[in-house]
C-alpha positions as CSV (number, residue, x, y, z in Angstrom):
1,X,-19.2,-9.4,2.6
2,X,-15.5,-10.0,3.3
3,X,-12.2,-9.7,1.7
4,X,-10.7,-13.7,2.3
5,X,-7.2,-14.0,2.8
6,X,-5.8,-17.4,2.6
7,X,-2.3,-17.6,3.7
8,X,-0.6,-21.5,2.7
9,X,2.2,-22.5,4.7
10,X,5.5,-22.1,3.0
11,X,4.8,-20.8,-0.5
12,X,4.5,-17.3,-2.2
13,X,5.2,-14.5,-1.5
14,X,4.6,-10.4,-0.6
15,X,4.5,-9.2,-3.7
16,X,0.4,-10.8,-4.3
17,X,-0.7,-9.2,-1.0
18,X,0.1,-6.0,-3.2
19,X,-1.5,-7.0,-5.7
20,X,-4.6,-7.7,-4.0
21,X,-4.8,-4.3,-2.2
22,X,-4.1,-2.6,-5.5
23,X,-0.3,-1.7,-5.6
24,X,1.4,-2.6,-8.3
25,X,5.3,-1.9,-6.7
26,X,8.3,-1.4,-7.6
27,X,10.0,-4.7,-7.6
28,X,12.5,-4.1,-5.3
29,X,9.8,-1.8,-2.9
30,X,10.3,-4.9,0.1
31,X,14.0,-4.6,-0.5
32,X,14.4,-1.2,-0.1
33,X,12.1,-0.2,2.9
34,X,14.0,-3.5,4.6
35,X,10.7,-6.4,4.9
36,X,11.3,-9.7,3.8
37,X,10.1,-11.4,1.0
38,X,8.5,-13.7,3.3
39,X,7.1,-12.6,6.8
40,X,7.2,-15.6,8.9
41,X,7.4,-14.5,12.7
42,X,4.0,-12.8,14.5
43,X,7.1,-10.4,15.9
44,X,7.8,-9.6,12.5
45,X,4.7,-8.9,11.8
46,X,3.6,-6.5,14.8
47,X,7.0,-4.9,14.3
48,X,5.3,-3.4,10.8
49,X,2.3,-1.8,12.6
50,X,2.3,2.2,11.9
51,X,0.5,4.7,10.6
52,X,-2.2,7.0,12.3
53,X,-3.5,4.6,15.8
54,X,-7.3,3.1,14.7
55,X,-9.7,2.0,16.9
56,X,-9.8,-1.7,17.4
57,X,-12.9,-1.5,15.6
58,X,-11.7,0.3,12.6
59,X,-8.7,-2.2,12.2
60,X,-10.8,-5.1,12.3
61,X,-12.9,-3.3,9.1
62,X,-9.5,-2.0,7.4
63,X,-8.8,-5.5,7.4
64,X,-12.0,-6.9,6.3
65,X,-12.7,-9.6,9.3
66,X,-15.6,-8.0,10.4
67,X,-18.7,-6.2,7.9
68,X,-20.3,-2.7,8.7
69,X,-23.1,-4.5,10.0
70,X,-21.1,-6.5,13.0
71,X,-19.2,-3.6,13.7
72,X,-22.2,-1.5,14.3
73,X,-23.8,-4.6,16.0
74,X,-21.5,-5.2,18.2
75,X,-20.8,-1.6,19.0
76,X,-24.9,-1.5,20.4
77,X,-24.4,-4.1,22.1
78,X,-21.0,-2.3,24.1
79,X,-23.4,0.1,24.5
80,X,-25.6,-2.1,26.6
81,X,-23.6,-4.2,28.0
82,X,-20.1,-2.3,29.4
83,X,-18.0,-4.7,27.7
84,X,-14.9,-4.3,25.5
85,X,-15.2,-4.8,21.8
86,X,-12.9,-7.7,21.6
87,X,-14.6,-9.7,24.2
88,X,-18.2,-9.2,22.6
89,X,-16.0,-10.3,19.4
90,X,-14.9,-13.2,20.8
91,X,-18.0,-14.0,22.2
92,X,-19.7,-14.2,19.5
93,X,-17.4,-16.3,16.7
94,X,-15.9,-13.4,14.7
95,X,-12.4,-13.1,16.9
96,X,-10.3,-16.2,18.2
97,X,-9.2,-14.9,21.2
98,X,-5.5,-14.9,20.0
99,X,-6.5,-12.8,17.2
100,X,-8.0,-10.5,19.5
101,X,-4.4,-10.5,21.5
102,X,-3.0,-9.5,18.3
103,X,-5.0,-7.0,17.1
104,X,-4.9,-5.2,20.7
105,X,-0.6,-5.4,20.5
106,X,-0.7,-4.2,17.2
107,X,-2.9,-1.0,17.9
108,X,-0.4,-0.4,21.0
109,X,2.0,-0.6,18.4
110,X,0.7,1.4,16.0
111,X,0.3,4.1,18.7
112,X,3.5,4.3,19.8
113,X,4.2,2.2,22.4
114,X,6.4,0.8,21.1
115,X,9.4,2.3,19.2
116,X,10.9,-0.3,16.4
117,X,12.8,0.4,13.1
118,X,9.4,1.9,11.3
119,X,9.7,0.5,8.4
120,X,6.2,1.1,7.5
121,X,6.4,4.7,8.8
122,X,5.5,7.4,5.9
123,X,8.9,8.9,5.8
124,X,10.4,5.8,4.9
125,X,8.0,4.8,2.5
126,X,9.2,8.6,0.5
127,X,12.0,7.5,0.8
128,X,11.5,3.9,-0.6
129,X,9.4,5.2,-3.5
130,X,11.7,7.5,-4.5
131,X,9.7,10.8,-3.4
132,X,12.4,12.1,-0.9
133,X,15.7,11.3,-0.3
134,X,17.2,10.1,3.2
135,X,19.2,13.4,4.3
136,X,15.5,15.2,3.5
137,X,14.1,13.1,6.1
138,X,16.4,13.1,8.4
139,X,16.7,16.9,8.2
140,X,12.5,16.3,8.8
141,X,12.9,14.0,11.7
142,X,15.1,17.3,13.8
143,X,12.8,20.1,12.8
144,X,9.8,17.4,13.4
145,X,11.9,17.5,17.1
146,X,11.4,20.9,17.9
147,X,8.0,21.6,16.1
148,X,5.7,18.8,16.6
149,X,4.4,19.3,13.2
150,X,3.2,16.2,11.7
151,X,6.3,15.5,9.5
152,X,3.9,15.6,5.9
153,X,3.2,18.7,6.9
154,X,7.2,19.5,7.8
155,X,8.3,17.6,4.2
156,X,5.8,20.5,2.3
157,X,6.7,23.4,4.5
158,X,10.2,22.7,4.0
159,X,9.7,22.0,-0.2
160,X,10.8,18.9,0.3
161,X,8.0,17.1,-0.7
162,X,4.5,18.4,-2.2
163,X,1.2,17.8,-0.8
164,X,0.0,15.4,-2.9
165,X,3.5,13.2,-2.7
166,X,2.2,13.1,1.1
167,X,-1.2,12.5,0.5
168,X,-0.5,9.8,-1.8
169,X,1.7,8.3,0.1
170,X,0.0,8.1,2.8
171,X,-2.6,6.2,1.2
172,X,0.5,3.5,0.2
173,X,1.6,3.3,4.0
174,X,-2.6,2.6,4.7
175,X,-2.4,-0.4,2.1
176,X,0.9,-1.3,3.4
177,X,-0.2,-1.7,6.9
178,X,-3.2,-3.4,6.6
179,X,-1.4,-5.7,4.4
180,X,0.7,-6.8,7.7
181,X,-2.7,-6.7,9.8
182,X,-4.4,-9.3,8.1
183,X,-0.9,-11.2,7.7
184,X,-0.5,-10.7,11.7
185,X,-4.0,-12.3,12.1
186,X,-3.4,-15.3,9.5
187,X,-0.2,-16.1,11.5
188,X,-2.5,-16.1,15.3
189,X,-4.9,-18.0,14.0
190,X,-2.9,-20.5,12.3
191,X,-4.1,-23.9,14.6
192,X,-1.5,-25.4,15.2
193,X,0.5,-22.6,16.8
194,X,0.4,-22.7,20.4
195,X,1.5,-20.4,23.2
196,X,5.1,-21.3,23.2
197,X,5.9,-21.5,19.6
198,X,3.6,-18.5,18.2
199,X,6.5,-16.7,17.8
200,X,7.5,-19.5,15.4
201,X,4.7,-19.7,13.5
202,X,4.7,-19.5,9.5
203,X,2.6,-18.3,7.0
204,X,2.7,-17.9,3.4
205,X,1.7,-14.5,1.8
206,X,0.4,-16.1,-1.1
207,X,-3.5,-14.9,-1.6
208,X,-6.2,-16.1,-3.3
209,X,-9.2,-13.0,-3.1
210,X,-12.4,-13.1,-3.4
211,X,-12.9,-8.5,-3.6
212,X,-16.1,-7.0,-3.2
213,X,-17.5,-4.6,-4.9
214,X,-16.1,-1.7,-3.4
215,X,-12.3,-2.2,-2.7
216,X,-10.7,-2.8,-6.5
217,X,-7.5,-5.0,-6.9
218,X,-5.3,-5.0,-9.6
219,X,-4.7,-8.0,-11.6
220,X,-1.2,-6.8,-14.1
221,X,-0.7,-8.4,-17.2
222,X,2.0,-6.6,-18.6
223,X,4.2,-3.8,-16.8
224,X,7.1,-3.2,-18.2
225,X,10.3,-3.1,-15.6
226,X,12.6,-0.5,-17.5
227,X,12.5,2.7,-19.7
228,X,15.2,2.8,-22.2
229,X,16.3,6.1,-23.3
230,X,18.0,6.4,-27.0
231,X,20.7,10.0,-28.8
232,X,17.3,10.2,-30.3
233,X,15.1,10.9,-27.6
234,X,17.1,12.9,-25.7
235,X,17.3,15.1,-29.3
236,X,13.9,15.0,-29.2
237,X,12.9,15.7,-25.4
238,X,11.0,12.7,-24.7
239,X,10.4,9.4,-25.1
240,X,7.3,7.4,-25.8
241,X,6.6,3.8,-24.9
242,X,2.8,2.3,-25.6
243,X,0.8,-0.6,-24.1
244,X,3.6,-0.5,-21.1
245,X,1.2,-0.9,-18.5
246,X,-1.3,-3.9,-19.1
247,X,-3.7,-5.1,-16.4
248,X,-7.9,-5.3,-15.4
249,X,-8.9,-4.2,-12.2
250,X,-11.5,-6.7,-10.3
251,X,-13.5,-6.4,-8.1
252,X,-16.6,-4.3,-8.7
253,X,-19.3,-3.1,-10.7
254,X,-18.2,0.4,-10.7
255,X,-17.3,2.4,-14.2
256,X,-14.5,4.5,-12.3
257,X,-11.4,4.2,-10.3
258,X,-9.2,6.6,-8.7
259,X,-5.2,5.3,-9.9
260,X,-2.3,7.2,-7.8
261,X,1.2,8.1,-9.8
262,X,4.0,6.9,-7.5
263,X,7.1,8.5,-9.4
264,X,10.8,6.7,-9.0
265,X,14.2,8.8,-10.1
266,X,13.9,12.2,-11.5
267,X,14.0,11.3,-15.5
268,X,10.7,13.4,-16.3
269,X,9.2,16.6,-15.9
270,X,5.8,15.4,-17.1
271,X,4.3,12.0,-18.8
272,X,1.2,12.4,-21.2
273,X,-0.7,9.0,-19.9
274,X,-3.5,7.8,-22.5
275,X,-6.2,5.2,-22.1
276,X,-8.4,6.3,-19.5
277,X,-11.0,7.1,-22.5
278,X,-8.8,10.0,-23.1
279,X,-5.6,11.3,-22.1
280,X,-4.3,13.6,-19.0
281,X,-1.2,14.4,-17.5
282,X,1.2,14.2,-14.6
283,X,4.3,16.5,-13.0
284,X,6.9,14.9,-12.1
285,X,6.0,14.8,-8.3
286,X,3.4,12.0,-9.6
287,X,-0.6,12.6,-10.0
288,X,-3.7,11.0,-9.8
289,X,-6.1,10.1,-12.1
290,X,-9.4,8.8,-13.1
291,X,-10.0,5.5,-14.8
292,X,-13.1,5.8,-16.5
293,X,-14.3,2.6,-18.9
294,X,-12.8,-0.8,-19.2
295,X,-12.0,-2.0,-23.2
296,X,-14.0,-4.4,-24.0
297,X,-11.7,-7.8,-22.6
298,X,-11.5,-5.8,-19.5
299,X,-8.1,-5.0,-20.2
300,X,-6.7,-1.6,-19.3
301,X,-3.7,-0.6,-21.7
302,X,-1.6,2.5,-20.8
303,X,0.8,4.4,-23.3
304,X,3.4,6.5,-22.0
305,X,5.1,9.9,-23.4
306,X,7.6,11.0,-20.4
307,X,9.0,14.6,-21.1
308,X,12.6,14.8,-20.1
309,X,14.8,15.7,-17.4
310,X,17.2,18.2,-18.6
311,X,20.1,15.9,-17.5
312,X,18.9,12.5,-18.4
313,X,21.9,10.4,-19.7
314,X,21.1,8.1,-23.0
315,X,20.7,4.3,-21.1
316,X,18.0,1.8,-18.9
317,X,16.5,2.9,-16.3
318,X,14.0,1.5,-13.7
319,X,10.7,2.1,-14.8
320,X,10.2,5.2,-13.3
321,X,6.2,4.7,-11.7
322,X,4.2,2.8,-9.9
323,X,0.8,2.8,-9.2
324,X,-2.1,2.7,-6.8
325,X,-6.1,1.9,-7.3
326,X,-8.9,2.5,-5.3
327,X,-12.7,3.4,-5.4
328,X,-13.6,7.1,-6.4
């Protein structure tokens, strides 16, 4: 069973890919990460490799290019024959040689063999989603050079981010990196590409997908783009927004999911969210909630009550939350 990702030449944008992977991201997330909405060169995409270095088979599993059964089978064959995993996959027709080489290069870059701008590094993602400032990241990187701790641990020790913020940042990173790997494989498998022009291949980020039951995705019907705060809201200390998020979770028969909320800006001190078969509260650094039931029409509608921060002024602000869904 796979997620089949169809890339069509010269069409669409990366937002569709993010949605397929279960990410409802801020409208300017790609811009903040300095990633173009169209990735049309293989070297562009390979430069996005980041995060923990995964094994060859694990990368293919993350990209849904092989099934667990296929991976188990080729690992058994590798034990018997001593051949490399990629060679077996190519011989059996699961990958082309170009795709195999692309995954190997992605893995090499993920392991830090090639230094790049780090657009999908944890620190960049935390800055882009408003969890930490650029100054806090730079200070943490300087300390990390001395202590050799993981960046997330360094940020938590310094009080720049909570453990929950780091974990949600890592979750978002994994999805974005998986997205990049899928795009890289799509470029590598383009039939018209030759060795001479591989770097100029173009692929669309327009995605159609069949999602397996354990890999949920968000289909957004409506998402408020702004949060408007009036003088009356300031006087009350909170602002209420009914039905600000309306979406369907596709790709499975499960009745419960985990929904991660990422905070943008410092507008509220806490948020009460209704629509999860009850209500729940998250703090100023975001949180993870259980979504337990689907409505009869399949649409989840979320109502919000934001308790405002002491320095917030009346005006219109970018919607302060992004969310990502995953199986429980």
